[in-house]
N, CA and C atoms as an extended XYZ file, in Angstrom:
189
Properties=species:S:1:pos:R:3:atomname:S:1:resname:S:1:resid:I:1 pbc="F F F"
N         0.785       -1.197       -0.035 N   MET     1
C         0.172        0.045       -0.039 CA  MET     1
C         0.969        1.128       -0.080 C   MET     1
N         2.020        1.104        0.796 N   THR     2
C         2.839        2.376        0.777 CA  THR     2
C         3.529        2.657       -0.530 C   THR     2
N         3.826        1.428       -1.327 N   THR     3
C         4.371        1.596       -2.600 CA  THR     3
C         3.478        2.383       -3.508 C   THR     3
N         2.264        2.002       -3.483 N   PHE     4
C         1.210        2.668       -4.423 CA  PHE     4
C         0.996        4.091       -3.975 C   PHE     4
N         1.016        4.459       -2.755 N   ARG     5
C         1.033        5.839       -2.518 CA  ARG     5
C         2.173        6.444       -2.859 C   ARG     5
N         3.322        6.058       -2.670 N   ASN     6
C         4.570        6.583       -3.216 CA  ASN     6
C         4.417        6.911       -4.723 C   ASN     6
N         3.974        5.889       -5.497 N   LEU     7
C         3.849        5.966       -6.934 CA  LEU     7
C         2.907        7.126       -7.304 C   LEU     7
N         1.798        7.283       -6.602 N   VAL     8
C         0.858        8.229       -6.923 CA  VAL     8
C         1.354        9.619       -6.567 C   VAL     8
N         1.955        9.828       -5.562 N   SER     9
C         2.598       11.119       -5.035 CA  SER     9
C         3.731       11.452       -5.879 C   SER     9
N         4.399       10.547       -6.482 N   ARG    10
C         5.592       10.987       -7.452 CA  ARG    10
C         5.188       11.151       -8.802 C   ARG    10
N         4.215       10.475       -9.309 N   HIS    11
C         3.701       10.318      -10.693 CA  HIS    11
C         2.302       10.718      -10.766 C   HIS    11
N         1.591       11.984      -10.394 N   PRO    12
C         0.349       12.083      -10.489 CA  PRO    12
C        -0.352       12.129      -11.929 C   PRO    12
N         0.413       12.642      -12.776 N   MET    13
C        -0.039       12.827      -14.094 CA  MET    13
C        -0.098       11.489      -14.854 C   MET    13
N         0.838       10.559      -14.578 N   LEU    14
C         0.799        9.286      -15.102 CA  LEU    14
C        -0.372        8.533      -14.656 C   LEU    14
N        -0.475        8.472      -13.405 N   ILE    15
C        -1.742        7.909      -12.767 CA  ILE    15
C        -3.070        8.377      -13.362 C   ILE    15
N        -3.235        9.731      -13.418 N   ALA    16
C        -4.395       10.325      -14.207 CA  ALA    16
C        -4.492        9.811      -15.502 C   ALA    16
N        -3.512        9.744      -16.300 N   TRP    17
C        -3.416        9.252      -17.641 CA  TRP    17
C        -4.041        7.915      -17.827 C   TRP    17
N        -3.511        7.060      -16.822 N   VAL    18
C        -3.979        5.589      -16.896 CA  VAL    18
C        -5.465        5.397      -16.471 C   VAL    18
N        -5.724        6.121      -15.453 N   VAL    19
C        -7.188        6.144      -15.078 CA  VAL    19
C        -8.079        6.665      -16.236 C   VAL    19
N        -7.850        7.835      -16.602 N   LEU    20
C        -8.636        8.383      -17.889 CA  LEU    20
C        -8.693        7.465      -19.049 C   LEU    20
N        -7.545        6.760      -19.380 N   ALA    21
C        -7.233        6.010      -20.633 CA  ALA    21
C        -8.359        4.689      -20.352 C   ALA    21
N        -8.260        4.118      -19.125 N   ILE    22
C        -9.116        3.006      -18.896 CA  ILE    22
C       -10.568        3.243      -19.064 C   ILE    22
N       -10.935        4.338      -18.533 N   GLY    23
C       -12.363        4.906      -18.611 CA  GLY    23
C       -12.781        4.985      -19.927 C   GLY    23
N       -11.895        5.751      -20.865 N   MET    24
C       -12.168        6.196      -22.127 CA  MET    24
C       -12.259        4.873      -23.091 C   MET    24
N       -11.195        3.819      -22.865 N   VAL    25
C       -11.240        2.715      -23.638 CA  VAL    25
C       -12.521        1.909      -23.316 C   VAL    25
N       -12.841        1.850      -22.086 N   ALA    26
C       -14.051        1.175      -21.600 CA  ALA    26
C       -15.379        1.828      -22.379 C   ALA    26
N       -15.365        3.111      -22.354 N   MET    27
C       -16.548        3.635      -23.140 CA  MET    27
C       -16.478        3.385      -24.620 C   MET    27
N       -15.385        3.304      -25.156 N   LEU    28
C       -15.073        3.093      -26.557 CA  LEU    28
C       -15.674        1.601      -26.976 C   LEU    28
N       -15.155        0.717      -26.125 N   LEU    29
C       -15.486       -0.700      -26.410 CA  LEU    29
C       -17.223       -0.851      -26.150 C   LEU    29
N       -17.640       -0.135      -25.193 N   TYR    30
C       -19.104       -0.366      -25.017 CA  TYR    30
C       -19.909        0.383      -26.242 C   TYR    30
N       -19.538        1.549      -26.769 N   ALA    31
C       -20.069        2.079      -27.808 CA  ALA    31
C       -19.819        1.384      -29.077 C   ALA    31
N       -18.632        0.530      -29.286 N   ALA    32
C       -18.449       -0.153      -30.469 CA  ALA    32
C       -18.801       -1.635      -30.392 C   ALA    32
N       -19.460       -1.906      -29.457 N   LYS    33
C       -19.974       -3.377      -29.406 CA  LYS    33
C       -20.660       -3.932      -30.536 C   LYS    33
N       -21.527       -3.066      -31.036 N   ASP    34
C       -22.372       -3.535      -32.289 CA  ASP    34
C       -21.788       -3.035      -33.617 C   ASP    34
N       -20.718       -2.532      -33.647 N   VAL    35
C       -20.184       -2.176      -34.895 CA  VAL    35
C       -19.184       -3.208      -35.253 C   VAL    35
N       -19.299       -3.595      -36.626 N   ALA    36
C       -18.410       -4.531      -37.218 CA  ALA    36
C       -17.009       -4.204      -37.597 C   ALA    36
N       -16.279       -4.022      -36.553 N   LEU    37
C       -15.003       -3.436      -36.865 CA  LEU    37
C       -13.817       -4.510      -37.007 C   LEU    37
N       -12.941       -4.456      -37.883 N   LEU    38
C       -11.808       -5.525      -37.922 CA  LEU    38
C       -10.884       -5.249      -36.606 C   LEU    38
N       -10.225       -6.438      -36.075 N   PRO    39
C        -9.319       -6.116      -35.012 CA  PRO    39
C        -8.350       -5.095      -35.019 C   PRO    39
N        -7.802       -4.991      -36.322 N   SER    40
C        -6.802       -3.749      -36.526 CA  SER    40
C        -7.395       -2.522      -36.436 C   SER    40
N        -8.729       -2.344      -36.910 N   GLN    41
C        -9.337       -1.116      -36.684 CA  GLN    41
C        -9.432       -0.730      -35.202 C   GLN    41
N       -10.077       -1.708      -34.577 N   MET    42
C       -10.303       -1.513      -33.028 CA  MET    42
C        -8.945       -1.202      -32.242 C   MET    42
N        -7.816       -1.869      -32.701 N   ALA    43
C        -6.620       -1.658      -32.075 CA  ALA    43
C        -6.169       -0.193      -32.288 C   ALA    43
N        -6.320        0.381      -33.536 N   VAL    44
C        -6.064        1.647      -33.920 CA  VAL    44
C        -6.837        2.734      -33.039 C   VAL    44
N        -8.062        2.488      -32.992 N   LEU    45
C        -9.051        3.229      -32.134 CA  LEU    45
C        -8.575        3.265      -30.563 C   LEU    45
N        -8.196        2.159      -30.122 N   ILE    46
C        -7.803        1.955      -28.720 CA  ILE    46
C        -6.447        2.716      -28.490 C   ILE    46
N        -5.573        2.720      -29.405 N   ILE    47
C        -4.207        3.441      -29.397 CA  ILE    47
C        -4.558        4.771      -29.381 C   ILE    47
N        -5.454        5.381      -30.305 N   ALA    48
C        -5.792        6.703      -30.453 CA  ALA    48
C        -6.452        7.105      -29.253 C   ALA    48
N        -7.254        6.389      -28.637 N   THR    49
C        -7.968        6.827      -27.361 CA  THR    49
C        -7.075        6.915      -26.215 C   THR    49
N        -6.080        5.963      -26.088 N   VAL    50
C        -5.120        6.181      -25.190 CA  VAL    50
C        -4.256        7.561      -25.205 C   VAL    50
N        -3.816        7.767      -26.429 N   LEU    51
C        -3.031        8.949      -26.804 CA  LEU    51
C        -3.894       10.140      -26.430 C   LEU    51
N        -5.111       10.125      -26.782 N   LEU    52
C        -6.045       11.349      -26.546 CA  LEU    52
C        -6.045       11.501      -24.959 C   LEU    52
N        -6.274       10.513      -24.291 N   ALA    53
C        -6.356       10.617      -22.753 CA  ALA    53
C        -5.081       11.228      -22.298 C   ALA    53
N        -3.992       10.810      -22.848 N   GLY    54
C        -2.580       11.483      -22.415 CA  GLY    54
C        -2.702       12.897      -22.706 C   GLY    54
N        -3.036       13.397      -23.909 N   ALA    55
C        -3.158       14.807      -24.279 CA  ALA    55
C        -4.091       15.593      -23.394 C   ALA    55
N        -5.302       14.930      -22.975 N   CYS    56
C        -6.144       15.657      -22.205 CA  CYS    56
C        -5.508       15.925      -20.775 C   CYS    56
N        -4.848       14.941      -20.182 N   VAL    57
C        -4.219       15.106      -18.837 CA  VAL    57
C        -3.295       16.015      -19.165 C   VAL    57
N        -2.395       16.227      -20.047 N   TRP    58
C        -1.306       17.122      -20.249 CA  TRP    58
C        -1.914       18.646      -20.411 C   TRP    58
N        -2.929       18.660      -21.175 N   ILE    59
C        -3.629       20.093      -21.304 CA  ILE    59
C        -4.072       20.570      -20.146 C   ILE    59
N        -4.674       19.815      -19.225 N   LEU    60
C        -5.320       20.111      -18.112 CA  LEU    60
C        -4.501       20.321      -16.986 C   LEU    60
N        -3.256       20.124      -17.180 N   THR    61
C        -2.118       20.453      -16.145 CA  THR    61
C        -1.439       21.724      -16.635 C   THR    61
N        -1.808       22.384      -17.711 N   TRP    62
C        -1.044       23.625      -18.159 CA  TRP    62
C        -1.592       24.771      -17.074 C   TRP    62
N        -0.933       25.754      -16.757 N   GLU    63
C        -1.340       26.773      -15.893 CA  GLU    63
C        -1.246       28.082      -16.631 C   GLU    63
């Protein structure tokens, strides 16, 4: 538990990115469940979603 707290305190942006990416990918998978996408198309969408989550966290930390 202490290791997790140390990780969160040392890298808050990274943790925010991971949490936001998990939520966004879950929403993407739910929204695309009835769409006939190829696995490669879904992989590209997931990668783009994770990168977008990182950009959102980065932009929100601007002062």
